[in-house]
KOLNU-889472 format. One record per residue (C-alpha): residue number from 1; x, y, z. Coordinates in Angstrom, 1 decimal. Layout:
N
[pt NUM, [X, Y, Z]]
...
This chain:
243
[pt 1, [-20.1, 11.6, 49.7]]
[pt 2, [-17.7, 11.1, 46.8]]
[pt 3, [-18.9, 13.2, 43.8]]
[pt 4, [-19.8, 11.2, 40.7]]
[pt 5, [-17.3, 10.9, 38.0]]
[pt 6, [-17.8, 13.1, 35.1]]
[pt 7, [-17.9, 11.2, 31.8]]
[pt 8, [-17.4, 13.0, 28.5]]
[pt 9, [-20.3, 12.8, 26.2]]
[pt 10, [-20.0, 10.6, 23.2]]
[pt 11, [-19.6, 13.6, 20.8]]
[pt 12, [-16.7, 14.9, 22.8]]
[pt 13, [-14.9, 11.5, 22.7]]
[pt 14, [-15.4, 11.2, 19.1]]
[pt 15, [-14.1, 14.7, 18.6]]
[pt 16, [-11.0, 13.7, 20.6]]
[pt 17, [-10.4, 10.7, 18.4]]
[pt 18, [-10.9, 12.7, 15.2]]
[pt 19, [-8.6, 15.5, 16.5]]
[pt 20, [-5.8, 13.1, 17.4]]
[pt 21, [-6.2, 11.3, 14.0]]
[pt 22, [-5.7, 14.7, 12.3]]
[pt 23, [-2.6, 15.4, 14.2]]
[pt 24, [-1.0, 12.0, 13.4]]
[pt 25, [-1.8, 12.5, 9.7]]
[pt 26, [-0.3, 16.0, 9.7]]
[pt 27, [2.8, 14.6, 11.5]]
[pt 28, [3.2, 11.9, 8.9]]
[pt 29, [3.0, 14.4, 6.1]]
[pt 30, [5.5, 16.7, 7.9]]
[pt 31, [8.0, 13.8, 8.4]]
[pt 32, [7.7, 12.9, 4.8]]
[pt 33, [8.4, 16.5, 3.7]]
[pt 34, [11.5, 16.6, 5.9]]
[pt 35, [12.8, 13.3, 4.5]]
[pt 36, [12.6, 14.7, 0.9]]
[pt 37, [14.1, 18.0, 1.9]]
[pt 38, [17.1, 17.1, 4.0]]
[pt 39, [20.5, 16.0, 2.4]]
[pt 40, [20.6, 12.2, 2.3]]
[pt 41, [16.9, 11.9, 2.8]]
[pt 42, [16.5, 9.9, -0.4]]
[pt 43, [18.3, 7.0, 1.4]]
[pt 44, [15.4, 6.9, 3.9]]
[pt 45, [12.8, 7.3, 1.2]]
[pt 46, [14.2, 4.4, -0.9]]
[pt 47, [12.6, 1.6, 1.2]]
[pt 48, [9.4, 3.5, 1.3]]
[pt 49, [9.5, 3.5, -2.6]]
[pt 50, [10.0, -0.3, -2.4]]
[pt 51, [6.9, -0.7, -0.2]]
[pt 52, [4.7, 0.8, -3.0]]
[pt 53, [6.4, -1.7, -5.4]]
[pt 54, [5.6, -4.5, -2.9]]
[pt 55, [1.9, -3.4, -2.7]]
[pt 56, [1.8, -3.2, -6.5]]
[pt 57, [3.2, -6.7, -7.2]]
[pt 58, [1.0, -8.2, -4.4]]
[pt 59, [-1.9, -6.5, -6.0]]
[pt 60, [-1.4, -8.4, -9.2]]
[pt 61, [-1.0, -11.7, -7.4]]
[pt 62, [-4.0, -11.3, -5.1]]
[pt 63, [-6.2, -10.2, -8.0]]
[pt 64, [-5.2, -13.3, -9.9]]
[pt 65, [-6.3, -15.4, -7.0]]
[pt 66, [-9.6, -13.6, -6.7]]
[pt 67, [-10.5, -14.3, -10.3]]
[pt 68, [-9.8, -18.0, -9.8]]
[pt 69, [-6.2, -18.2, -10.8]]
[pt 70, [-2.8, -18.8, -9.1]]
[pt 71, [-0.1, -16.4, -7.9]]
[pt 72, [3.2, -18.1, -8.8]]
[pt 73, [5.9, -15.7, -7.8]]
[pt 74, [7.2, -12.1, -7.8]]
[pt 75, [10.5, -10.3, -7.7]]
[pt 76, [11.4, -6.8, -6.4]]
[pt 77, [14.5, -5.0, -7.6]]
[pt 78, [16.8, -2.5, -6.0]]
[pt 79, [15.8, 0.1, -8.5]]
[pt 80, [12.2, 0.1, -7.3]]
[pt 81, [10.8, -2.0, -10.1]]
[pt 82, [9.2, -5.5, -9.8]]
[pt 83, [7.7, -8.3, -11.8]]
[pt 84, [4.8, -10.6, -10.8]]
[pt 85, [4.0, -14.0, -12.4]]
[pt 86, [0.4, -15.3, -12.2]]
[pt 87, [-2.0, -17.4, -14.2]]
[pt 88, [-5.8, -17.1, -14.4]]
[pt 89, [-8.8, -18.3, -16.3]]
[pt 90, [-8.9, -17.2, -20.0]]
[pt 91, [-10.8, -14.0, -20.7]]
[pt 92, [-10.1, -10.5, -21.5]]
[pt 93, [-11.8, -9.2, -18.3]]
[pt 94, [-9.7, -11.5, -16.1]]
[pt 95, [-6.5, -10.3, -17.9]]
[pt 96, [-7.5, -6.6, -17.5]]
[pt 97, [-8.5, -7.1, -13.8]]
[pt 98, [-5.1, -8.7, -12.9]]
[pt 99, [-3.2, -6.0, -14.7]]
[pt 100, [-5.2, -3.3, -13.0]]
[pt 101, [-4.9, -5.0, -9.6]]
[pt 102, [-1.3, -3.9, -9.3]]
[pt 103, [-2.0, -0.4, -10.4]]
[pt 104, [-4.6, 0.2, -7.7]]
[pt 105, [-2.9, -2.0, -5.1]]
[pt 106, [-1.0, 0.7, -3.2]]
[pt 107, [-4.1, 2.8, -2.9]]
[pt 108, [-6.2, 0.0, -1.5]]
[pt 109, [-3.5, -1.0, 1.1]]
[pt 110, [-3.2, 2.7, 2.0]]
[pt 111, [-7.0, 3.0, 2.5]]
[pt 112, [-7.0, -0.1, 4.6]]
[pt 113, [-4.2, 1.3, 6.7]]
[pt 114, [-6.0, 4.6, 7.2]]
[pt 115, [-9.1, 2.7, 8.2]]
[pt 116, [-7.4, 0.5, 10.7]]
[pt 117, [-5.2, 3.4, 11.9]]
[pt 118, [-8.0, 5.3, 13.4]]
[pt 119, [-7.7, 3.6, 16.7]]
[pt 120, [-4.5, 2.4, 18.4]]
[pt 121, [-5.6, -1.2, 19.1]]
[pt 122, [-6.8, -1.8, 15.5]]
[pt 123, [-3.6, -0.3, 14.3]]
[pt 124, [-1.6, -2.7, 16.3]]
[pt 125, [-3.6, -5.6, 14.9]]
[pt 126, [-3.1, -4.4, 11.4]]
[pt 127, [0.7, -4.1, 11.9]]
[pt 128, [0.7, -7.8, 13.1]]
[pt 129, [-1.5, -8.9, 10.3]]
[pt 130, [0.6, -7.2, 7.7]]
[pt 131, [3.8, -8.6, 9.1]]
[pt 132, [2.4, -12.2, 9.2]]
[pt 133, [1.1, -11.8, 5.6]]
[pt 134, [4.4, -10.6, 4.3]]
[pt 135, [6.2, -13.4, 6.1]]
[pt 136, [4.0, -15.9, 4.4]]
[pt 137, [4.4, -14.2, 1.0]]
[pt 138, [8.2, -14.1, 1.4]]
[pt 139, [8.4, -17.9, 1.7]]
[pt 140, [5.6, -18.6, -0.7]]
[pt 141, [6.1, -16.4, -3.7]]
[pt 142, [9.2, -14.2, -3.5]]
[pt 143, [11.8, -15.6, -5.9]]
[pt 144, [14.8, -13.3, -6.0]]
[pt 145, [17.4, -12.7, -3.4]]
[pt 146, [17.0, -8.9, -3.0]]
[pt 147, [13.2, -9.3, -2.8]]
[pt 148, [13.4, -12.1, -0.3]]
[pt 149, [15.7, -10.0, 1.9]]
[pt 150, [13.6, -6.8, 1.7]]
[pt 151, [10.2, -8.5, 2.3]]
[pt 152, [11.6, -10.6, 5.1]]
[pt 153, [13.0, -7.5, 6.9]]
[pt 154, [9.8, -5.6, 6.5]]
[pt 155, [7.8, -8.6, 7.8]]
[pt 156, [10.0, -9.2, 10.8]]
[pt 157, [10.2, -5.5, 11.7]]
[pt 158, [6.4, -5.2, 11.4]]
[pt 159, [5.9, -8.2, 13.7]]
[pt 160, [8.4, -7.1, 16.2]]
[pt 161, [6.9, -3.6, 16.2]]
[pt 162, [3.5, -4.9, 16.7]]
[pt 163, [4.5, -7.1, 19.6]]
[pt 164, [7.0, -4.7, 21.4]]
[pt 165, [5.8, -1.2, 20.7]]
[pt 166, [2.8, 0.5, 22.3]]
[pt 167, [-0.5, 0.6, 20.6]]
[pt 168, [-0.2, 4.3, 20.2]]
[pt 169, [3.2, 3.9, 18.5]]
[pt 170, [1.7, 1.3, 16.1]]
[pt 171, [-1.0, 3.8, 15.2]]
[pt 172, [1.6, 6.4, 14.3]]
[pt 173, [3.7, 3.9, 12.3]]
[pt 174, [0.7, 2.5, 10.4]]
[pt 175, [-0.6, 6.0, 9.5]]
[pt 176, [2.8, 7.0, 8.3]]
[pt 177, [3.1, 3.9, 6.1]]
[pt 178, [-0.4, 4.5, 4.7]]
[pt 179, [0.5, 8.0, 3.9]]
[pt 180, [3.6, 6.9, 1.9]]
[pt 181, [1.6, 4.4, -0.1]]
[pt 182, [-1.0, 7.1, -0.7]]
[pt 183, [1.5, 9.6, -1.9]]
[pt 184, [3.1, 7.0, -4.1]]
[pt 185, [-0.1, 6.8, -6.1]]
[pt 186, [0.7, 10.3, -7.3]]
[pt 187, [4.4, 10.3, -7.3]]
[pt 188, [4.6, 7.3, -9.5]]
[pt 189, [1.6, 8.2, -11.6]]
[pt 190, [3.7, 8.5, -14.7]]
[pt 191, [3.7, 4.7, -14.9]]
[pt 192, [-0.1, 4.9, -15.6]]
[pt 193, [0.6, 6.7, -18.8]]
[pt 194, [3.3, 4.7, -20.5]]
[pt 195, [3.1, 1.7, -22.8]]
[pt 196, [6.3, 0.1, -21.6]]
[pt 197, [7.7, -0.9, -18.2]]
[pt 198, [11.5, -0.8, -17.6]]
[pt 199, [12.1, -3.4, -14.8]]
[pt 200, [15.1, -5.2, -13.4]]
[pt 201, [14.0, -8.2, -15.6]]
[pt 202, [14.0, -6.1, -18.8]]
[pt 203, [11.7, -4.0, -20.8]]
[pt 204, [8.2, -5.3, -21.2]]
[pt 205, [4.6, -4.0, -21.9]]
[pt 206, [3.2, -1.9, -19.0]]
[pt 207, [0.1, -2.9, -17.1]]
[pt 208, [-2.0, -0.3, -18.8]]
[pt 209, [-0.8, -1.6, -22.2]]
[pt 210, [-1.8, -5.1, -21.3]]
[pt 211, [-5.3, -3.7, -20.3]]
[pt 212, [-5.6, -2.0, -23.6]]
[pt 213, [-4.5, -5.1, -25.5]]
[pt 214, [-7.1, -7.3, -23.6]]
[pt 215, [-10.0, -4.8, -24.0]]
[pt 216, [-10.3, -1.7, -26.1]]
[pt 217, [-9.5, 2.1, -26.0]]
[pt 218, [-5.9, 3.6, -25.7]]
[pt 219, [-3.7, 2.6, -22.8]]
[pt 220, [-3.7, 6.2, -21.4]]
[pt 221, [-7.5, 6.2, -20.9]]
[pt 222, [-7.1, 3.0, -18.8]]
[pt 223, [-4.4, 4.7, -16.9]]
[pt 224, [-6.6, 7.7, -16.2]]
[pt 225, [-9.4, 5.4, -15.0]]
[pt 226, [-7.0, 3.6, -12.7]]
[pt 227, [-5.9, 7.0, -11.4]]
[pt 228, [-9.4, 8.1, -10.7]]
[pt 229, [-10.3, 4.8, -9.0]]
[pt 230, [-7.2, 5.1, -6.8]]
[pt 231, [-8.0, 8.6, -5.8]]
[pt 232, [-11.6, 7.6, -4.9]]
[pt 233, [-10.3, 4.7, -2.8]]
[pt 234, [-7.9, 7.1, -1.0]]
[pt 235, [-10.6, 9.6, -0.3]]
[pt 236, [-12.8, 6.9, 1.2]]
[pt 237, [-10.0, 5.7, 3.4]]
[pt 238, [-9.2, 9.2, 4.6]]
[pt 239, [-12.8, 9.9, 5.2]]
[pt 240, [-13.2, 6.9, 7.4]]
[pt 241, [-9.9, 7.8, 9.2]]
[pt 242, [-10.8, 11.4, 9.9]]
[pt 243, [-14.5, 11.2, 10.7]]
């Protein structure tokens, strides 16, 4: 008689998934540390910086759509800056929300990446979804040559990776990218506390300055609130990923 197969209890299976998730996250952090430490690592970090800019500008546009407006276009520049152009129904709250949408965009995308990156199959679906979304955005709203090329390359690479690489490899890649966006919330936090933005299109009021102009209180208070919100979103994303 063949002995019955032994099936691990659900708690053991969950522990295995959680343990694997922790190792992937630690690996992503280790790779990031190496990139910043080795000579020439800044070259590899540069496109990761541009990814946070991409999430930022899309955050403005998507928020404009959510409040009933229109996302017209956006540009990304080689120095890591970007500019989005949108219109929305009049009102101080709408103006503040659209301005804040870019500031919290990277943390929201990072949290989504962590949530979807818990399991290989959902990570693979997220990579495909992200690639398709960026491909549509590239044709629809990107309006400068550098931005069009960068977003197009990211979109194609994401789609190819989703189709050709294993689900496990997609999980590693998605968590690595989510880690970079999560870290950018802190590495670029100085933008939350400045009244001006220096972009490839010139000097203009920063997002927090626009919020302060639309509502009340100093710009740095709104920057602090956006920072707290971003941190909370990241904590929730990591909690869902690691549980």
